[in-house]
C-alpha positions, -999 to 999 in steps of 0.1 A, spaced: -419 -680 -390 -454 -689 -402 -462 -652 -405 -443 -620 -399 -438 -613 -362 -467 -592 -350 -444 -573 -326 -427 -558 -356 -452 -560 -385 -489 -552 -388 -509 -576 -410 -534 -555 -430 -568 -565 -442 -573 -597 -461 -576 -594 -499 -591 -616 -525 -569 -632 -552 -587 -612 -579 -581 -579 -561 -545 -588 -553 -539 -596 -590 -552 -561 -599 -529 -545 -574 -497 -564 -584 -503 -563 -621 -509 -600 -626 -536 -621 -642 -558 -645 -623 -557 -680 -638 -579 -697 -611 -592 -691 -575 -600 -654 -578 -624 -655 -549 -600 -670 -524 -590 -647 -495 -553 -641 -488 -540 -629 -454 -502 -628 -456 -472 -636 -477 -447 -664 -473 -420 -684 -492 -431 -715 -510 -417 -738 -483 -435 -723 -454 -467 -710 -470 -501 -721 -457 -536 -718 -473 -539 -682 -464 -506 -671 -479 -494 -659 -513 -460 -671 -525 -441 -669 -558 -418 -687 -582 -392 -667 -600 -363 -692 -604 -365 -727 -619 -344 -741 -591 -374 -737 -568 -397 -758 -590 -395 -788 -565 -407 -765 -537 -435 -753 -559 -447 -788 -565 -453 -794 -528 -463 -759 -515 -493 -754 -494 -497 -718 -505 -533 -705 -510 -521 -686 -540 -489 -686 -561 -476 -659 -584 -457 -676 -613 -445 -668 -648 -471 -679 -674 -447 -708 -685 -449 -723 -650 -487 -721 -644 -494 -758 -651 -469 -768 -624 -488 -751 -595 -506 -777 -573 -543 -780 -579 -552 -767 -545 -536 -733 -550 -550 -702 -567 -528 -689 -595 -517 -654 -605 -495 -652 -636 -470 -624 -641 -439 -619 -662 -425 -602 -631 -434 -627 -604 -409 -615 -578 -418 -579 -582 -455 -588 -581 -449 -606 -548 -431 -576 -534 -462 -555 -542 -483 -581 -526 -462 -578 -494 -468 -541 -493 -505 -547 -497 -507 -572 -468 -480 -561 -443 -466 -529 -428 -437 -524 -405 -446 -509 -371 -432 -474 -368 -419 -455 -338 -449 -432 -336 -450 -433 -298 -425 -439 -270 -429 -466 -244 -428 -455 -207 -398 -465 -187 -421 -484 -163 -434 -506 -191 -401 -510 -210 -376 -518 -182 -377 -549 -161 -366 -530 -129 -347 -500 -116 -313 -516 -125 -319 -507 -162 -300 -475 -171 -313 -453 -200 -288 -426 -207 -300 -391 -219 -317 -391 -253 -327 -428 -254 -360 -435 -272 -378 -468 -267 -407 -478 -289 -440 -493 -278 -439 -529 -268 -401 -530 -264 -387 -547 -233 -353 -543 -216 -339 -568 -191 -324 -564 -157 -290 -548 -154 -289 -536 -190 -275 -502 -199 -286 -482 -230 -262 -455 -243 -271 -419 -250 -293 -411 -281 -299 -448 -289 -332 -457 -305 -349 -490 -296 -377 -498 -321 -412 -510 -313 -414 -546 -301 -376 -551 -296 -367 -575 -268 -333 -570 -250 -321 -594 -224 -303 -590 -191 -269 -575 -184 -265 -561 -219 -244 -531 -229 -258 -510 -257 -236 -481 -268 -245 -446 -278 -261 -437 -312 -272 -473 -318 -304 -482 -336 -320 -515 -330 -352 -526 -347 -370 -559 -355 -347 -577 -332 -346 -602 -303 -314 -599 -282 -303 -623 -256 -284 -618 -223 -249 -603 -219 -249 -589 -254 -226 -559 -262 -234 -536 -291 -209 -508 -295 -215 -472 -307 -232 -465 -340 -241 -501 -348 -273 -506 -369 -292 -538 -360 -323 -548 -380 -323 -524 -410 -339 -537 -442 -317 -562 -461 -308 -553 -496 -333 -569 -520 -348 -556 -552 -367 -572 -581 -366 -562 -617 -397 -548 -633 -408 -530 -664 -407 -497 -644 -373 -504 -628 -362 -521 -597 -388 -527 -570 -377 -529 -533 -386 -562 -517 -401 -557 -482 -380 -573 -456 -403 -591 -431 -379 -610 -410 -360 -603 -378 -325 -602 -363 -317 -626 -334 -285 -620 -314 -280 -649 -290 -264 -648 -256 -229 -633 -253 -227 -618 -288 -205 -587 -293 -212 -563 -321 -185 -537 -330 -189 -500 -336 -206 -490 -369 -214 -526 -378 -246 -533 -397 -267 -565 -393 -297 -566 -416 -330 -583 -407 -341 -613 -428 -361 -610 -459 -387 -634 -444 -367 -658 -422 -344 -645 -395 -308 -633 -395 -292 -652 -366 -259 -646 -348 -250 -675 -326 -239 -675 -290 -206 -658 -281 -198 -647 -316 -175 -617 -316 -179 -591 -344 -154 -563 -349 -161 -527 -360 -173 -519 -396 -186 -554 -404 -216 -560 -427 -238 -590 -423 -266 -593 -449 -301 -606 -446 -310 -643 -438 -275 -652 -426 -272 -678 -400 -239 -674 -381 -228 -702 -358 -215 -700 -322 -181 -686 -313 -174 -671 -347 -148 -643 -349 -151 -615 -376 -123 -589 -380 -130 -554 -392 -144 -548 -427 -156 -584 -431 -186 -585 -455 -210 -614 -454 -236 -615 -483 -272 -626 -478 -282 -662 -469 -247 -673 -458 -245 -701 -432 -215 -707 -410 -207 -734 -385 -193 -729 -350 -158 -716 -344 -154 -700 -378 -128 -672 -382 -127 -643 -407 -96 -621 -412 -99 -584 -419 -116 -574 -451 -127 -610 -458 -157 -612 -482 -183 -640 -487 -207 -643 -516 -244 -651 -511 -259 -685 -504 -226 -700 -493 -220 -725 -465 -188 -724 -444 -181 -755 -423 -173 -757 -386 -139 -746 -376 -130 -731 -410 -110 -700 -415 -109 -672 -441 -77 -653 -444 -76 -615 -444 -87 -602 -478 -101 -636 -489 -130 -635 -513 -151 -666 -508 -172 -677 -538 -177 -714 -530 -186 -735 -500 -157 -741 -475 -155 -776 -459 -152 -779 -421 -117 -772 -407 -101 -758 -438 -83 -725 -442 -89 -706 -474 -72 -674 -488 -69 -653 -519 -94 -641 -545 -112 -662 -554 -105 -679 -521 -90 -714 -523 -74 -738 -498 -45 -719 -485 -17 -742 -497 -31 -741 -532 -35 -703 -531 1 -698 -519 15 -722 -545 -3 -703 -572 9 -670 -559 45 -682 -558 43 -696 -593 28 -663 -606 56 -643 -589 82 -666 -606 67 -661 -640 67 -623 -636 104 -625 -625 114 -646 -655 96 -624 -679 113 -593 -664 147 -610 -668 142 -622 -704 
């Protein structure tokens, strides 16, 4: 997204770099009179956006950013492109979080949408207690369960089945999607930045996209993106009590058994399978057709087509050999 989706987030009044620096606790190095409208990551920022650098691994992105302003540690100030204004801060990420709060606000469910505006036609069923926020739309043949809350701007396709006591916000949902009771779609992803006054919540300005045919089990949580989207690919089937963190991009036809936990910014190919209680660390890529055995703890990328198991997860033959060897050593020691 070039800017946060206006259906879900209100963009507040523009602010000068100098005023922004005062609000976030930074120091203006240059460009104090430039006006800033929104926030964005380095790679997608334009001349009206403020971005930040907090990790040296993103220095290459800093060198080519089009951001109107960049918040950086003092040691990186000289690496900011000449066309960008500069705010220096020893807490660059926390300062950017404060800038996000100054420039954007999530739309709240202050008023309910009328059925006539929300529903495509009379085939839509809203069970007792359903609340639909302003700007939300629900497609033909969809049924929404009792006491479910659909947030402002949410788009739900045709022939969907949404269970009772579900909450859906900041989300675009395709056709023939099933979301079972108690699921939470679009809550804020877990993100915090360290600062001198303690951890600062990082506003989550992205969305959740559930493509056609997705199934989401009871009491499963799928967080919205921090800025980019969390995407669940077509026909992926997710069991009960699964956690999917922000910015994940899950491929088509994935299968996730109960208690699977996927950390933020994980990418999976198509036809990937996760056994029960599988766990995946952040920023990991799992190739097409790969499998993670039940209880596996994935801390490294998995190539396409491979099956991994154990903790830390390894190719299954290696994991089993190591388990057998360890069992033999224990037996020998007990006998000696």
